[in-house]
C-alpha positions in Angstrom: 47.7 -21.0 -44.9 51.2 -22.0 -45.7 52.1 -18.3 -46.2 50.8 -17.6 -42.7 53.0 -20.3 -41.2 56.1 -18.9 -43.1 55.3 -15.4 -41.8 55.0 -16.7 -38.2 58.3 -18.5 -38.5 59.9 -15.3 -39.9 58.6 -13.3 -36.8 59.9 -16.1 -34.5 63.4 -15.8 -36.1 63.3 -12.0 -35.8 62.5 -12.4 -32.1 65.4 -14.8 -31.7 67.8 -12.5 -33.5 67.0 -9.5 -31.3 66.9 -11.3 -28.0 70.6 -11.2 -27.0 71.2 -7.6 -28.2 68.3 -6.5 -25.9 69.5 -8.5 -23.0 73.0 -7.2 -23.5 72.0 -3.6 -22.7 73.6 -4.7 -19.4 77.1 -5.4 -20.8 78.1 -7.8 -18.0 75.5 -10.2 -19.3 77.3 -10.6 -22.6 80.6 -11.1 -20.8 79.1 -13.8 -18.5 77.4 -15.6 -21.5 80.7 -15.6 -23.5 82.5 -17.0 -20.5 79.9 -19.7 -20.1 79.9 -20.6 -23.8 83.7 -20.9 -23.8 83.6 -23.1 -20.7 81.3 -25.4 -22.7 83.7 -25.4 -25.5 81.5 -23.5 -27.9 82.5 -20.6 -30.1 80.7 -17.5 -28.9 79.3 -16.6 -32.3 78.0 -20.1 -32.9 76.6 -20.3 -29.4 74.8 -17.0 -29.7 73.4 -18.1 -33.0 72.1 -21.3 -31.5 70.6 -19.4 -28.6 68.8 -17.2 -31.1 67.5 -20.2 -33.0 66.4 -21.9 -29.7 64.4 -18.7 -29.0 62.8 -18.9 -32.5 62.0 -22.6 -32.1 60.4 -21.9 -28.6 58.4 -19.0 -30.0 57.3 -21.2 -32.9 56.2 -24.0 -30.6 54.1 -21.6 -28.6 52.6 -20.0 -31.7 51.8 -23.5 -33.2 50.2 -24.6 -29.9 48.1 -21.5 -29.9 47.4 -21.8 -33.7 48.5 -18.1 -33.8 48.3 -16.3 -37.1 51.0 -13.8 -37.9 48.8 -11.0 -36.5 48.2 -13.0 -33.3 51.9 -13.8 -32.8 52.6 -10.5 -31.3 50.2 -11.2 -28.4 52.1 -14.2 -27.2 53.9 -13.6 -23.9 57.7 -13.8 -23.5 57.1 -15.8 -20.4 55.2 -18.5 -22.4 58.1 -18.6 -24.9 60.6 -18.8 -22.0 58.6 -21.7 -20.6 58.7 -23.5 -23.9 62.5 -23.0 -24.2 63.2 -24.3 -20.7 60.4 -26.8 -20.3 60.4 -28.6 -23.6 62.7 -31.5 -24.6 65.0 -30.6 -27.5 63.1 -32.9 -29.9 59.8 -31.2 -28.9 61.2 -27.8 -30.0 62.8 -29.3 -33.1 59.5 -31.1 -34.1 58.0 -27.6 -34.6 60.7 -26.5 -37.0 59.5 -25.5 -40.4 60.0 -27.7 -43.4 61.8 -25.1 -45.4 63.9 -22.0 -44.4 64.3 -18.6 -46.1 67.8 -18.2 -44.5 70.5 -20.8 -44.8 71.9 -19.7 -41.4 68.7 -20.7 -39.7 68.6 -24.1 -41.5 72.2 -24.8 -40.5 71.5 -23.8 -36.9 68.5 -26.1 -36.7 70.4 -28.9 -38.3 73.2 -28.4 -35.7 70.7 -28.5 -32.9 69.3 -31.7 -34.3 72.7 -33.3 -34.4 73.4 -32.3 -30.8 70.0 -33.5 -29.6 70.2 -36.9 -31.2 74.0 -37.5 -30.8 73.7 -38.1 -27.0 76.2 -37.6 -24.3 77.9 -34.2 -24.1 76.2 -33.0 -27.3 72.7 -33.6 -25.9 73.9 -31.8 -22.7 75.0 -28.9 -24.9 71.5 -28.6 -26.5 69.9 -28.7 -23.1 72.3 -26.0 -21.8 71.6 -23.8 -24.8 67.9 -24.1 -24.2 68.4 -23.1 -20.6 70.5 -20.2 -21.6 67.7 -19.1 -24.0 65.1 -19.4 -21.2 67.3 -17.3 -18.9 67.7 -14.6 -21.5 63.9 -14.5 -22.1 63.2 -14.4 -18.4 65.6 -11.6 -17.9 64.0 -9.6 -20.6 60.5 -10.3 -19.3 61.5 -9.3 -15.7 63.1 -6.1 -16.8 59.9 -4.8 -18.5 57.7 -2.4 -16.6 54.9 -3.7 -18.8 53.2 -6.9 -17.6 53.1 -9.3 -19.3 55.7 -8.5 -21.9 54.6 -9.8 -25.4 56.6 -10.8 -28.5 55.3 -7.6 -30.2 56.7 -5.6 -27.3 60.1 -7.2 -27.8 60.1 -6.6 -31.5 59.1 -2.9 -30.9 61.9 -2.5 -28.3 64.4 -4.0 -30.8 63.9 -1.4 -33.5 67.5 -0.5 -34.6 68.9 -3.4 -32.6 68.8 -6.2 -35.2 71.7 -6.0 -37.6 69.9 -8.3 -40.0 67.0 -5.9 -40.3 
C-alpha cells in the first residue's frame, strides 16, 4: 500500500513539473508569470518550482480524497486539481504532503511552502498567491483542451518530451 502512495506522489510531481512548460506554449504567459513573480519579490526559478510543487500537492490532495491508486490517478480531472489548488487553504494542501521524498528539490519546496504558510503576513500571502497562480495555470490548460474533461493522464501524455527531468 505504501508503494502505491509513493507512486501516486511521483505522478503528482510529474504533473507539477510539466504544467508550466505546457502552459508556456503561448510564450506571453511565461513573460506575464515572470513579471508577476518579480513583482512579488520572488526569483522566477524558485517561484516556478513552487508553482509546480503546489500543483503536485493539489493533485495529491485530490488523489488522496478519491483514494486513487496509481492506475486511477490518470482519470482525475485537471479541473478538480485546479479546484483543490485554488480552493484549499495552504495547510490543507500541506497536510497531504508525503512523509518522505524521493527528490530533495521537492522536499525543500514543500518545506519552503510550510514556512511561508505558517510565518504569517506577507509570507502567507505569497503562499496564497502561488496557489492561485497554480490554479490559473491548471485552468488555462483545461480550457485549452478540446477534450472534455481533461484528465491528469491527458496532461502527462501531452507532456511527452516537455519535462526536462524525464
